[in-house]
C-alpha positions as CSV (number, residue, x, y, z in Angstrom):
1,M,-83.0,51.6,-25.8
2,K,-79.2,51.6,-25.2
3,R,-78.8,48.1,-26.2
4,T,-80.1,48.7,-29.6
5,L,-77.2,51.6,-29.9
6,F,-74.9,48.6,-28.5
7,F,-75.4,46.4,-31.3
8,G,-75.5,49.5,-33.8
9,I,-72.1,50.3,-32.9
10,L,-70.9,46.7,-33.1
11,V,-71.8,46.6,-36.5
12,A,-70.8,49.6,-37.8
13,L,-67.2,48.7,-36.5
14,L,-67.6,45.5,-38.3
15,M,-69.1,46.9,-41.3
16,T,-66.3,50.0,-41.7
17,N,-63.1,47.4,-40.8
18,G,-62.7,43.7,-41.2
19,P,-60.5,41.3,-39.8
20,N,-56.9,42.4,-38.6
21,G,-58.5,46.0,-38.9
22,R,-58.2,46.0,-42.8
23,L,-60.7,48.5,-44.6
24,T,-63.4,46.1,-46.7
25,A,-64.5,46.8,-49.9
26,Q,-66.4,45.2,-52.7
27,A,-65.6,46.1,-56.4
28,P,-67.5,49.0,-57.0
29,V,-70.6,49.2,-59.1
30,T,-73.0,51.5,-60.4
31,T,-75.9,51.5,-58.3
32,V,-79.0,53.9,-57.6
33,S,-79.3,55.3,-54.0
34,A,-76.8,53.2,-52.6
35,L,-75.9,53.0,-49.0
36,T,-73.0,51.5,-47.3
37,G,-71.4,50.6,-44.2
38,P,-73.4,52.2,-41.5
39,A,-75.8,53.9,-43.5
40,V,-77.6,50.6,-44.0
41,L,-78.3,50.3,-40.0
42,D,-79.6,54.1,-39.9
43,D,-81.9,53.2,-42.6
44,W,-83.4,49.8,-41.1
45,G,-83.7,51.3,-38.0
46,N,-85.5,54.1,-39.2
47,R,-87.9,51.8,-41.3
48,F,-88.5,49.6,-38.2
49,T,-89.5,53.3,-36.3
50,S,-92.2,53.9,-39.2
51,L,-93.2,50.4,-39.6
52,G,-94.0,50.5,-35.9
53,A,-96.0,53.7,-35.9
54,S,-98.0,52.6,-38.7
55,V,-99.4,49.7,-36.8
56,P,-99.7,51.7,-34.3
57,E,-98.1,50.1,-31.4
58,N,-96.1,50.9,-28.3
59,A,-93.0,52.8,-29.4
60,L,-91.3,50.7,-26.9
61,R,-92.2,47.8,-28.4
62,T,-91.0,48.9,-31.6
63,Q,-87.6,49.3,-30.2
64,V,-87.5,45.9,-29.1
65,R,-88.2,44.8,-32.4
66,T,-85.6,47.2,-33.5
67,T,-83.1,45.6,-31.4
68,I,-83.7,42.0,-32.4
69,A,-83.1,43.2,-36.4
70,Q,-79.8,45.1,-35.1
71,M,-79.1,41.5,-33.5
72,A,-79.8,40.0,-36.7
73,M,-77.8,42.5,-38.7
74,F,-74.7,41.9,-36.1
75,D,-74.6,38.5,-36.9
76,A,-75.1,38.4,-40.2
77,V,-72.1,40.5,-41.0
78,N,-69.8,39.6,-38.1
79,A,-70.5,36.0,-40.6
80,V,-69.7,37.7,-43.8
81,L,-66.9,39.4,-42.1
82,D,-65.5,36.7,-40.1
83,G,-65.4,39.1,-37.3
84,P,-64.1,38.3,-33.9
85,Y,-66.9,38.8,-31.7
86,R,-69.1,36.0,-30.3
87,P,-72.8,35.9,-32.0
88,F,-75.9,36.5,-30.6
89,A,-77.4,33.5,-32.1
90,S,-75.3,32.0,-35.0
91,K,-72.5,32.7,-37.5
92,P,-73.6,31.0,-40.7
93,V,-71.0,30.1,-42.8
94,S,-69.7,32.8,-45.5
95,V,-68.4,32.6,-48.9
96,L,-65.4,35.0,-49.2
97,G,-66.5,38.3,-50.5
98,A,-69.9,38.1,-49.7
99,S,-71.8,41.6,-49.5
100,P,-71.8,42.7,-45.6
101,E,-74.4,45.2,-46.8
102,A,-76.5,43.0,-48.5
103,A,-76.5,40.4,-45.6
104,A,-77.5,43.0,-43.1
105,I,-80.3,44.4,-45.2
106,R,-82.2,40.8,-45.6
107,A,-81.4,40.4,-42.2
108,A,-83.3,43.0,-41.1
109,Y,-85.9,42.6,-43.7
110,I,-86.6,38.9,-42.4
111,V,-87.1,40.2,-39.2
112,A,-89.3,43.4,-40.4
113,L,-91.8,40.2,-42.3
114,K,-92.0,38.5,-38.9
115,E,-92.6,41.3,-36.6
116,F,-94.8,43.5,-39.1
117,P,-97.1,40.8,-40.7
118,T,-99.5,43.2,-42.2
119,K,-97.2,45.4,-43.9
120,T,-95.7,43.1,-46.2
121,A,-96.0,45.1,-49.3
122,T,-94.2,48.1,-47.3
123,I,-91.5,45.8,-46.2
124,H,-91.2,44.2,-49.8
125,S,-90.6,47.6,-51.7
126,A,-88.7,49.5,-48.4
127,Y,-86.5,45.7,-49.4
128,N,-86.2,46.2,-53.1
129,T,-84.7,49.7,-52.9
130,S,-82.3,48.9,-50.3
131,I,-81.2,45.9,-51.8
132,A,-80.7,47.6,-55.2
133,G,-78.6,49.6,-54.0
134,V,-75.9,47.9,-52.7
135,P,-72.4,48.7,-54.3
136,A,-71.4,44.8,-55.0
137,R,-71.6,42.6,-57.8
138,P,-74.4,40.2,-58.1
139,E,-72.7,37.2,-56.9
140,A,-71.6,38.8,-53.6
141,I,-75.0,40.5,-53.0
142,A,-76.4,36.7,-53.3
143,N,-73.8,35.3,-51.3
144,G,-74.4,38.1,-49.1
145,I,-78.6,37.4,-49.1
146,V,-77.8,33.6,-48.0
147,V,-75.9,34.6,-44.6
148,G,-78.6,37.3,-43.8
149,E,-81.6,35.0,-44.0
150,V,-79.7,32.5,-42.1
151,A,-78.7,34.8,-39.0
152,A,-82.3,36.5,-38.9
153,N,-84.1,33.4,-39.0
154,A,-81.5,31.8,-35.8
155,V,-81.8,35.2,-33.9
156,L,-86.0,34.9,-33.9
157,A,-85.3,31.2,-33.3
158,A,-83.6,32.6,-30.2
159,R,-86.1,35.1,-29.2
160,V,-89.4,32.5,-29.7
161,G,-91.3,33.0,-26.0
162,D,-89.7,36.1,-25.3
163,H,-92.9,37.9,-24.5
164,R,-92.5,40.9,-26.7
165,N,-95.9,40.5,-27.7
166,D,-97.8,40.2,-24.9
167,P,-100.8,42.6,-24.0
168,E,-100.1,45.3,-22.6
169,L,-101.5,45.0,-18.9
170,E,-101.8,41.2,-18.5
171,G,-100.2,39.8,-15.2
172,Y,-100.0,43.4,-13.7
173,T,-101.5,44.7,-10.9
174,P,-100.5,48.1,-9.7
175,G,-98.6,48.4,-6.2
176,S,-99.6,50.4,-3.1
177,G,-97.5,52.2,0.0
178,P,-93.6,53.8,-0.6
179,G,-92.1,52.8,-3.5
180,G,-95.1,51.3,-5.4
181,W,-96.0,52.7,-8.8
182,I,-99.6,54.3,-8.6
183,P,-102.0,56.1,-11.3
184,T,-101.0,59.9,-10.9
185,P,-103.4,63.0,-12.1
186,P,-104.7,64.6,-13.4
187,A,-105.2,61.8,-15.6
188,F,-104.4,58.7,-13.8
189,A,-103.4,56.5,-16.6
190,N,-102.5,53.1,-17.0
191,P,-98.8,52.2,-16.9
192,Q,-97.1,52.6,-20.1
193,T,-95.0,49.5,-20.7
194,P,-96.0,46.7,-17.6
195,F,-95.0,44.2,-20.6
196,L,-91.3,45.0,-20.4
197,Q,-91.0,43.5,-16.9
198,F,-91.8,39.9,-18.5
199,L,-89.3,40.4,-21.4
200,T,-86.8,38.5,-21.7
201,P,-83.2,40.2,-21.3
202,F,-81.1,41.0,-24.7
203,G,-77.7,40.6,-22.9
204,Y,-77.9,38.6,-19.9
205,D,-79.7,35.8,-18.6
206,D,-80.9,37.0,-14.7
207,P,-81.4,40.3,-14.4
208,T,-82.5,40.0,-10.5
209,R,-78.5,40.1,-9.9
210,F,-78.6,44.1,-10.7
211,R,-81.2,44.5,-8.2
212,P,-80.5,45.7,-4.7
213,D,-80.9,43.6,-2.0
214,A,-84.2,43.4,-0.3
């Protein structure tokens, strides 16, 4: 989804540059398998893809969940770095010097637990590995974790009832006539993502304004 990339870019920009364009960096400490800045986003994006494939579920449904995680990470990093961007759901209060990586990891972790409840052991293991590699001091990591959790819960609350978990074909009947989608040969298969028409949009309130006049 293009929106997933969009929020990923914004978080990457925030994690590369702090307020007024100053490079942000925590005091280095010795870590194992450290991931910093945008690499954290890539890592958890890949983890969501793997989780979706392991369920398994429609790949576009997984992309919706990944977008929610990206929004949570964006709000968390925006809060930690006191970014100038409007948050999606919240901008939690953050202690100066909190780790943006820890905030992003915790945000993605909380969303993953919610979106893939049957994969808790895998998610816990991924989180422990990821948070252990954050190149920051313990108190900076702890402060980032607090912000990430608040940000994630706010995004999840904002997406309650967004229809992302609706059954694939509920409320959908193939159309007919010119311009209407119908099953096609050779498989005459069902449509792949009819649930998306009911999904609450991420970046705007009324999708009808983007449709041509009748």
